N, C-alpha and C positions, 0 to 999 in steps of 0.2 A: 747762521750758521752756513758765514762766512766770514775765512781770513784772508792775507790775500792773494790774489793768485801770482803772486811771481813765484818760482822754483824754490820744494822748497829744503832749506837746509841740510839735510838727512843727501840730496840722494846730490852732493858735490864730496860729498867722503870718497867715492873711492877716487876721486880724482888729485882726488892729496895727495902732492909727493915729500918727502927729504925731511926738513927742519917742519913743516906743516904738519906734515903727518905727525911725526915725531912726537911734538906740545897735542893735540891730537887727544890720540890713543892714552896720552900719556894723563887727563884733563878725564877724561873716559875711565883709568884706573882708582880713579882721585874718586869719582864720587862724581863728576861734573861739578863738584868745591870751590873756592875761589882757590888761585894760589897764586901769591905773588911770579915779576919774572926772577927773579932773583932765588925762590925759590923755585924753577922750572925748567934753568940755569943749572941750581946743582944735581935738581930732579932726572936732566940726561946728560950730567957729568960729564958738562961744557967747558970752554975757561971760561970765566973771565971776559974778554976780551968782545967775549958774541954778540958782548945785552943790542948792539943794531942788529944785527939779522935778526932776535927772538923777538926783539919788536921790532922790527918790521913783518915776520909769520906771523905777528898775535894781530898785526893790522891786518893781516890780507883772511886769517881765518873772524873778525872779526865781520869782516865785510863780508864776508857768505853771511855768514849768519850764525854762524859755528859759536863766538866764543864770544863774549861780552866782558866788559870792559866796567871796573865798578871801584868807592874810593875818590881819595887826591894822589895823584899823583906818581907823590912819593910810596904812598901808600897804597897804591890802587893794589887790586884783586883782577884773575883774571877766572871767569868760571865758563863754562858752554850750559850754552844758551838754554831756556824751555824747551824748544824745540829736541834742537842737540842732546840734552839733558835725555826727554821722556824715550829718545827713541835709540839711546845712547844699552839701553839696558834692552834686558829680548821680551820678546811679546808675555810668553804666560810669569814673566819676574815685574813684569808690567800692573801696576794696583784697576783690579779687573771695576773694565766700566761692562752693565746692566742696559740689556735690553729697554726702550723706552718708549711707550705707545705715542705719549705725547707728540715725536717729530710726526709721526703719522696725523695728530688731532690733530696739530696746531698747524699742516704743509694748508699753503694757499699757495698753489701755484700763479694764481694773478696777482696777491699783493703783497709774496716774498718767497722769489723763482726760490728751486735751488743750484738753479746755474746763473754764477755772476756774471753780471753788465766787462767782464770781456769777454769771456770764452763762447759770449752769445757773440758776442757783434762779432767776432771773429771765425763764427760756424754763418754765420750770415753774412757778410764775409762775401766769405767761400765759394758762395752758389748766386750773390752778387744780383740786386735788387733787379734786368733784368734779363736776367737770367730763363733758360729753357724748363716750363716747369716737366720733370719726367711720369708718365700714366706707364704704370707697371702692370695696366692690360693688356702696354705693344711695347713691352719689351723684347728689342730682337732678342733673337737666342744666345748673340754673345757678347753682349750686359747681360741679358739676366745670366748665365752663363759666370764670368768672368767673378761678379758678387758674392756669384752659391759659392764659387774655386777659398774667393781671395780672406771672405772673411772664414770660412770653415777652415781657413790655412792656423790667418792672423789668431782664433776664437782657443783655437785648439794651443794655440804657440802658450797662449795668457795659461794653462795648463799645463803647459810644463810639454807639450808633443812632443819628441824631435824631427816628425817629418818635415821638409822645405815646403816651400811654392812648388815648384816641380815636383816635385815627391804627388803631394797632396793633389796637381791638377793631372798627373798620372793616376795613382788613387778612383778619382772623384767620373775623367772619362775614359778613362781604359779599361778598370778595376784590377792596375796592375800593383805589388802589394811591393814596395822599395823592404830589403833584405833588410837583418838588424833585428824591425822597428815590431814592437812587442804587437799583439790581439790590438787589446786595452785600448793605444798609437790610433790601430787601421777602424776597429770601432765609436771613438769618437768622431773620427775625421768622417766616415760613411753617412753618424747620424745629424751631424751636420746638415751633409746633403740631405737628408729628405727633409727640416724638419728650416729647411728656407725658405730650399721649394717649394715644400707648403702653405710658406708664408708667400714668396711671388704670387700661386697660385691659387689665392684667396685672396688678396689685399682685396676689392674691391669687397667683399664679406664678413670681415675676419673683424673682432670687435675690441676693445681691449678688456677682458674681464678675465677675472676664472680659471674660466675653463679654458681662456685660451692661452693665460700660461700653464694652467697643469697639462694638455695638447704638448702643450711646446717642448714641455718637458719630459712628457714621458716619448716622444721621437728622443730628446738630447742627449733622454741615458738609457733606449733602448738597451740591455744583453752589460748594460755597467752598473745597476740595485737591480735588489731582489724587484719582480715583479708588480709585489704589494705596494712596492716604492714609485713604481715613475707616474708619477700627475695626479701621489698620493701629498696632505701637510700633510706633513712630519706629526710621530708622536711623542716619540723622543728626544732627548740632545742630541742637539752639534758642537763643534769647537772648532774656533776660524784660528787656523796653521799663520802663527808668528803676531797677532792679535794678542791683548790680552780682550776682547768682545765678547761679553755671552750670553749670543741669541736667546730671546725666550724659548723656553719648550713644553709653551701648555696652548696642545695645539686648540683652543679656542682663538684664544691673541694673535694666534698664525691668524688662521684662517681670516676673522675684521678685519684686521693688520691688510689682506692679498685686497680685501673688498673694497675697503677704502682710499689702496693707492690706487688703484682700474679707477674707479669710482673718477677718484680726486685727475690721475690724467686721462681721462679722455674728453673728461669739461676742461684742458686744457687749453687754451682758444692759440696761445704758441706750440707747432711738434715740437720744437726744442724744444724750449723745457718741457713738454708730457716723455720726448723723447729720457733725453737726462731724470726724470722722475724714477717712474720704474730701469731707469739701468742702476744708480741706486739705491733708490726700495727693494728692491726684491734684493739687492748682494741684504742691505742690513737685514731687514725681513727673516733671510737665511729659510724662508719658507718649508721647505722640502729635505732632506735624509743627504741630498748633494746636489751637485749639477747647478744652484746658484747664481750665478754668478756666467754662468754661459749659455745658462736661461733668460735673466738681464739682458744678454745683448742682443739677442737676436729680441727679445719683445720690442727693443731700446729703436729697433727700426723702422718696427709699426706706424705710429706717429708720422718719421719718412716720410716715406716712400703712401703714404694717404693723401698727404701734398703736398704728393708730386715735387719731396726733395732729394737730393739723392742722397744713394744706407750708405749707412758708418760701417765700410770692412773691422773698422779691427786694425789695415792698416796703418803705422807709420805711431799706430797707441805705442809706448814703449812701458815695457815689463816694469821695469822700475818704481818712472815714476806711480805708472799708474797700480802696485801695490802699493805707495804710499799717498796718495792721495783712497785710495781706502781706508789704509789703516788709520791715517785723518777723519774720514769720515765716519766712522766705528766711533772711532772714542776719542776725540774732543766734540763732537757734529760740523767738521769745516769741511766742506761739498766741496771747495775753487778751487786745491789741487785735483782732486778727479775730475774737477773743472774741465780748466789747463790740461788737462792730461789726454780728453776727448776731445778735447776739437782744432791739439792742435794735429791729433793722427783722421782728424775728419779735413782741413786746412788742408793735407793731405792728399786724398784723396777724391774726393771731392769734386772738384775740378774738372779730372778727368773721365766724372761718370756724363761733365754736362760738354766736355766737349764727342765720347760715342754718343751723346743720344742727333748731335748734329748733324751728322755725319752718317747715321745708323734710324731704320725705319720700314717698322716693318706692315706691313697693308694690313688694316681690315679684312675680314669673306667677305662683306657688297660690294669693297672697294674690288675684290678681282668680282664677284658674275657683273658686276655694272660695268666691268676696266670698255666695250666695244660704244657701249651708251650713253659715258664718259664720253669717250669721245665722240661721240656724235654731236650731242651736248655743248661739246666747250667748240667744235666751230658753227655750230648756228647763234649762238649767243656771243661769239666771234663779229659773226657779221652782224647780227642783228642793230648788235651793241652803236658800230659801222652810223645805222642811218639813223637809233634809241639811242643816244652817249647815257640817258636817266637812266635805264634800264641800269640794277642790278643783279650782280652774281647772283645774289643768294635766294630771291624773287625770282630770276630765273630757273633754276634749280627744283629749288620747294614744286614750283609747279611742271618741270620737267620732270622730275622724281616724286609726282604725289600719291604715286605707290604704291611706294615707300611708306612706309610706316613709323613711329619713334627713335627706337638707337642709329638706326638702321638711312634712314631719312636723316638726320642730326648728324652721321656721317658722310655720306655721298654729299652734304650740301656743304660741312665745311670740304672735303675734300674738296668740292671743284671751283670754291670758292678760294681755292686755295692755292688752286692751278693758274687759273685767271691772273690769281696774285701778280704773280713770279712769272706768265710766260712773258717769252722771246724770240725772238730772229736765232734761239738756237736749238735752245728745246724746247720749240711745238711739234721737233720734226720726232715725239715721242709718243706726241696727243694725235699723228697725222695732217695737222692743220699745217698748211703754205705759211714762212718767211713773209709772205707778201699779206698778209691778211693782216697777220701779227704786227708787220708797219704800217698800215693802214687804218689797225684798233687804237693801237701806240697815238698817232694824231690825231687821235680823235680824244684819247682819253692817257695822253700825258705822261700820267701814275699811277694807269692799273684800272683808276676808277674810285668809287667806294666798294671794301670787302666785309661790305658788315656780312653778319649773319644771326642775328636775333633773332626770334621767333615772330 
């Protein structure tokens, strides 16, 4: 399923200039077949003295993975590489590649993952081993809103939407429609807003299941497809623009593929692999009449959010690299280029979400209700711990708040332990405690003492 995770040669074509560009275009017009250096010079109508310049240009094209040399030096010929030759032909003229159900049947996230090791390593390194875990149920309004706006814009942009990020923010926050934009573009962004908001609000209970995929599709494609197609596995054939890939048109096969993909992603132990499998799998399966890739993009965030990891907003995912990645996955069963495009985008945005959560925190309702009691408990514990150094904060808190039950008790015990672990002569005023008391406590417990919060 995987090849090299380096940049795909075709992505270098737009960067070609001068002689390199002319040679490449000449080889494309000749069907990518081998030409001698002398023939290239002749076709480009260059002077014989330009041989050294042509040699250097061919060497650069070879290093870029666009041209390969065959034969001996004197009889050498130069032609397009297999990758360059494949994409030198428009998608509708390339050999048809039909849907292969074995991609899902043989997929084993633990044994043969779709996300290549280099891309997985980059995503893991982006969050770090000791990074703060995100809890979507306690996202601050600013963080949740930021993800909603960024993904609404980036995902829509990958579909060709011309709204800018500031225009998207104005539309989502203030319902301000930018001038000169189509109604379809407006609806696309508003649909993203609804669907992303639903995922954030229901992340604690939402499951990776066909029903979830269908609900997301219905929200993302509202008014953009016929109502009977909203969240419905299609019965009609579809085509993939710019690709020779031919998805299945068998309703039963599509339904089975969707179920198998969701099941395998749900049992994947690695959240990065599960996320990527959903992204690539939905795009390949094409279970809906339209909106498949945007559904896969949002769906791919569920395993990450459930694992307490930063989401993929798709800001930083290059449109060209994303397109090439999808095409090589569709037509060549190679996921490495798509994985690289996703991982590089994630590496740009994930750290900033981690930074944001270290500076912003939303209180739980029990913390608000118990605010006064928490202050009193902190003062009482600090006073008592001076005389009883072995008293653990968690034990004290569970006894002090024994009238609470379940999650409320766990939350307040954790909050109490966090306060005790971080309290000092400056921040103690927030809890109505004097600096003198904190100083006495610190003399008894220089490191703050144990803060175990287990049962």
